[in-house]
C-alpha positions in Angstrom: 0.2 0.2 0.0 0.9 3.4 -0.7 -0.9 5.9 0.7 -0.5 10.1 -0.5 -2.6 12.6 1.2 -3.3 16.1 1.0 -4.9 18.0 4.1 -6.2 22.0 2.7 -8.1 23.9 4.4 -7.5 28.0 3.2 -9.9 30.8 5.5 -10.1 33.9 3.0 -11.5 37.4 3.9 -12.5 40.8 3.0 -13.1 43.4 5.2 -14.1 46.8 4.3 -15.7 50.0 6.4 -14.6 52.7 7.8 -12.5 53.9 10.8 -13.4 56.7 13.1 -11.4 59.7 11.1 -14.0 58.3 8.2 -11.2 57.0 6.3 -12.2 53.2 5.0 -10.2 50.5 6.3 -9.8 47.5 3.6 -8.6 44.4 5.3 -8.0 41.6 3.0 -5.9 38.7 3.8 -5.4 34.5 4.3 -5.2 32.4 6.5 -3.5 28.8 4.3 -2.8 25.4 5.5 -1.6 23.0 2.9 -0.2 19.5 4.4 1.1 17.2 1.7 2.1 13.9 3.6 3.7 11.1 2.1 3.6 7.6 2.5 5.9 6.3 5.7 6.1 7.2 9.7 8.4 10.9 10.1 7.5 14.6 9.3 4.7 14.9 7.4 4.5 11.7 5.8 1.3 9.4 7.4 0.8 5.4 6.1 -2.8 4.2 7.6 -6.1 6.7 7.0 -9.6 5.7 8.3 -12.4 7.2 6.5 -16.3 6.4 7.1 -19.6 8.2 6.3 -21.4 7.9 9.8 -25.5 8.6 11.0 -25.4 8.9 14.6 -29.1 8.9 16.2 -30.0 11.4 18.8 -27.7 10.9 22.2 -25.6 8.2 20.2 -22.3 8.0 20.0 -20.1 5.9 18.1 -16.1 5.3 19.2 -13.2 4.7 16.9 -11.1 2.3 18.3 -7.4 3.0 16.9 -5.4 0.1 18.1 -7.1 -2.5 16.1 -10.8 -1.5 16.2 -11.1 -0.2 12.8 -10.0 -1.2 8.7 -9.4 0.2 5.9 -11.4 0.3 2.5 -9.4 -3.1 1.7 -10.7 -4.4 4.9 -7.1 -4.4 6.9 -7.1 -3.7 10.1 -5.1 -0.7 11.7 -3.6 0.0 14.3 -2.2 3.7 15.1 1.4 4.1 16.6 0.3 8.3 15.9 -2.7 10.5 14.8 -1.4 12.9 12.5 -4.6 14.2 11.5 -8.4 14.2 11.6 -11.5 16.1 10.0 -15.3 16.2 10.7 -17.4 17.6 8.6 -21.0 17.0 10.2 -22.9 16.8 7.2 -26.3 17.7 9.3 -27.4 21.6 9.0 -30.3 21.7 11.3 -30.4 23.8 13.9 -29.0 22.4 17.1 -27.5 19.3 15.8 -24.7 19.1 17.0 -21.3 16.4 17.1 -19.5 16.2 19.9 -15.5 14.7 19.3 -13.3 13.6 22.3 -14.1 12.3 25.7 -14.9 9.2 26.3 -13.5 6.4 28.3 -9.5 5.8 27.2 -10.0 9.6 25.3 -7.1 9.9 22.1 -4.1 12.0 24.2 -2.1 14.6 23.6 -4.4 16.4 21.6 -6.6 18.4 24.7 -5.4 19.2 27.3 -8.0 17.5 29.7 -8.6 14.0 28.5 -12.6 14.2 29.7 -13.0 17.4 26.9 -14.1 17.5 23.5 -14.9 19.2 20.7 -18.0 20.8 19.4 -19.0 20.5 15.8 -21.8 22.8 15.0 -24.5 21.9 11.8 -22.4 22.1 8.7 -19.8 22.3 10.9 -15.9 21.0 10.4 -12.8 20.5 12.4 -9.5 19.4 11.1 -7.2 19.0 13.9 -3.3 18.0 11.9 -0.2 17.4 14.1 2.9 16.6 10.7 5.7 15.6 12.8 7.3 11.9 13.2 5.7 12.0 16.9 2.1 12.8 16.1 -0.4 12.0 18.1 1.1 9.3 20.0 -1.7 6.7 20.9 -0.5 4.7 23.7 -2.7 1.3 24.5 -4.4 3.3 27.3 -5.4 6.0 25.7 -6.3 5.1 22.1 -10.5 5.8 21.9 -12.0 8.6 19.6 -15.8 9.5 20.9 -17.9 11.1 18.5 -20.6 12.1 20.2 -24.8 13.5 18.6 -27.1 15.7 20.2 -29.7 15.5 17.0 -29.7 12.9 14.4 -26.5 13.2 12.2 -24.7 12.8 9.3 -21.0 12.8 9.3 -17.6 12.1 7.7 -14.8 11.0 9.6 -10.8 10.6 8.6 -8.1 9.9 10.8 -4.5 9.9 9.5 -1.4 8.3 11.1 1.0 5.7 11.2 1.9 2.4 12.2 5.0 3.1 13.6 
């Protein structure tokens, strides 16, 4: 297997207004994340990819076991030593239908400072976490789970990039 991935996020803006003196002020800028990950386990490399489109009912949850509980598109069991990127897209646009990422039993360590904390992704929202360093987010045996919990019925896409060593 040879895995190559690109993680791209761009925020462009143009804000036009006037200051206190009545002068026109134009604030135009961009923030861009463009990561190209080659196949491997070092800096800017990943060799594991899990992807799923799933639907959770209200108050439902799904826990992803990164130490052998998930499989790729070819049915191969994935055992993550390091997580390099997580992308979660809430495809549901119904007001009040949010997803929470994190928390749960044996939560993935290192990406949140408090293990019981989670990130809320609202309707139509997206969460992107990337750490392309050789270390990534280490998945020790005791903290290797990633939970998605739903406040309403939500369909979502999730991708988890990482390496086996």
